[in-house]
C-alpha positions in Angstrom: -11.8 -28.8 3.1 -9.3 -28.1 5.5 -6.5 -29.0 3.0 -7.9 -26.2 0.6 -8.2 -23.6 3.3 -4.3 -24.2 3.6 -3.8 -24.2 0.1 -5.6 -20.2 0.5 -4.1 -19.6 3.7 -0.4 -20.3 1.9 -1.3 -17.7 -1.0 -2.3 -15.4 1.6 0.6 -15.6 3.7 3.1 -15.7 0.2 0.9 -12.0 -0.6 1.7 -10.6 3.0 5.5 -11.6 2.7 5.3 -9.6 -0.3 3.8 -6.6 0.6 5.7 -6.5 3.6 9.1 -6.7 1.5 7.6 -3.7 -1.2 6.7 -1.8 2.3 10.5 -2.5 3.8 11.8 -1.3 0.7 10.1 1.4 0.2 11.1 2.9 4.0 14.5 2.0 3.1 14.4 4.2 0.2 12.9 7.0 1.8 15.4 6.7 4.5 18.1 7.1 2.4 16.6 9.9 0.6 16.1 11.5 3.6 19.6 10.7 5.0 20.9 12.2 1.5 18.8 15.4 1.8 20.1 16.3 5.3 23.5 15.4 4.4 23.6 17.9 1.6 21.3 20.4 3.7 23.9 20.3 6.4 26.8 20.8 3.8 25.4 23.7 1.8 24.6 25.5 5.5 28.2 24.5 6.4 29.4 26.2 3.0 27.4 29.4 3.4 28.6 30.2 7.1 32.5 29.8 5.9 31.0 32.1 2.6 29.3 34.6 4.9 32.6 34.7 7.0 35.0 35.4 3.9 32.5 37.6 2.5 33.2 40.1 5.9 36.9 39.7 5.5 36.8 41.1 1.8 38.2 44.4 0.9 37.2 45.0 -2.1 34.4 44.3 -5.1 35.9 42.1 -6.8 36.7 39.6 -4.3 33.1 39.8 -2.9 32.5 39.2 -6.3 34.4 36.4 -6.8 33.5 34.7 -3.7 29.4 35.2 -4.4 30.2 33.0 -7.5 32.3 30.2 -6.1 29.5 30.3 -3.7 27.0 29.7 -6.4 28.7 27.6 -8.5 29.6 25.0 -5.2 25.7 25.1 -3.7 24.3 24.4 -7.8 27.0 21.5 -8.1 26.1 20.1 -4.6 21.9 20.5 -5.1 22.7 18.6 -9.0 24.9 16.0 -7.0 21.9 15.2 -4.6 19.4 15.5 -7.4 21.6 12.8 -9.4 22.1 10.8 -6.4 17.9 11.0 -5.7 16.8 10.1 -9.3 19.8 6.8 -9.1 17.9 5.9 -5.9 14.4 6.0 -7.3 15.6 4.0 -10.1 16.8 1.4 -8.3 14.2 1.1 -6.3 11.8 1.4 -9.5 13.4 -1.9 -10.9 13.6 -3.9 -7.7 9.6 -3.1 -7.3 9.1 -4.3 -11.1 11.1 -7.2 -10.0 8.9 -8.1 -6.9 6.0 -7.3 -9.4 7.1 -9.7 -12.0 7.7 -12.4 -9.4 4.3 -12.1 -7.7 2.6 -12.3 -11.1 4.5 -15.6 -12.0 4.4 -17.1 -8.8 1.5 -16.0 -7.4 -0.7 -17.2 -11.0 1.0 -20.5 -10.2 -0.2 -20.8 -7.1 -4.0 -20.4 -8.1 -3.8 -22.7 -11.1 -2.4 -25.3 -8.7 -5.3 -24.3 -5.9 -7.5 -24.7 -8.7 -6.5 -27.9 -9.9 -6.1 -29.6 -6.5 -9.5 -28.6 -6.0 -10.9 -30.0 -9.4 -9.0 -33.2 -8.8 -10.7 -33.7 -5.8 -14.2 -33.5 -7.1 -15.0 -36.4 -8.6 -15.9 -36.5 -12.4 -16.1 -39.4 -13.9 -16.8 -37.5 -17.7 -13.3 -37.4 -19.9 -14.7 -34.5 -21.9 -15.4 -32.5 -19.0 -11.9 -33.5 -17.4 -10.8 -31.9 -21.0 -12.5 -29.2 -21.3 -11.3 -28.0 -17.4 -7.5 -28.7 -18.7 -8.1 -27.3 -21.6 -9.6 -23.8 -19.6 -6.6 -24.3 -17.1 -3.9 -24.1 -20.1 -5.5 -21.6 -22.0 -6.2 -19.3 -18.8 -2.3 -19.8 -18.1 -1.0 -18.8 -21.2 -3.3 -15.7 -21.0 -1.8 -15.0 -17.5 2.1 -15.9 -18.9 1.5 -13.3 -22.2 0.2 -10.7 -19.1 3.1 -11.0 -17.1 5.3 -11.2 -20.2 3.6 -8.0 -21.6 3.7 -6.1 -17.8 7.5 -7.1 -17.4 8.3 -5.4 -20.9 6.2 -2.4 -20.1 8.1 -1.8 -16.6 11.4 -2.1 -17.9 10.4 0.2 -20.6 9.5 2.5 -18.5 12.5 2.3 -16.6 14.4 2.4 -19.3 12.7 5.8 -20.2 13.0 7.3 -16.5 16.8 6.5 -16.9 17.0 8.4 -19.9 16.1 11.9 -18.7 
């Protein structure tokens, strides 16, 4: 009985580690996005101050219009660059999360099946038909889990590819 408890404790430990990795990825991505936004805001503010100084020294309306146009164009380019970087960071994080989920589906289902097989091996069953039926049920369930894992991986990859195109 202690061996079975150890197996389930090990499964819980693996799931907790995966959840911690997912949380760490989320925190790191959020930090990178916030740093990017702060850097962009700081740059836009400094450029705005410099533009205001330049506008205060402008002598004619054409120079004022040219300065405003340059400032608007530069601000737009910086904001679009920031948005692109955020999209790239998000896409990379989605790929990492997809990989983690796929790993969890694959290894988690295998771990559960291994634990269940060990459990049933410990039960004294002498009827070969019963053992065969149990093994067939395990094989069928394992196959179904593998198909679900492949389908979810393909769906996530398609989703990630779709977001990269946008």
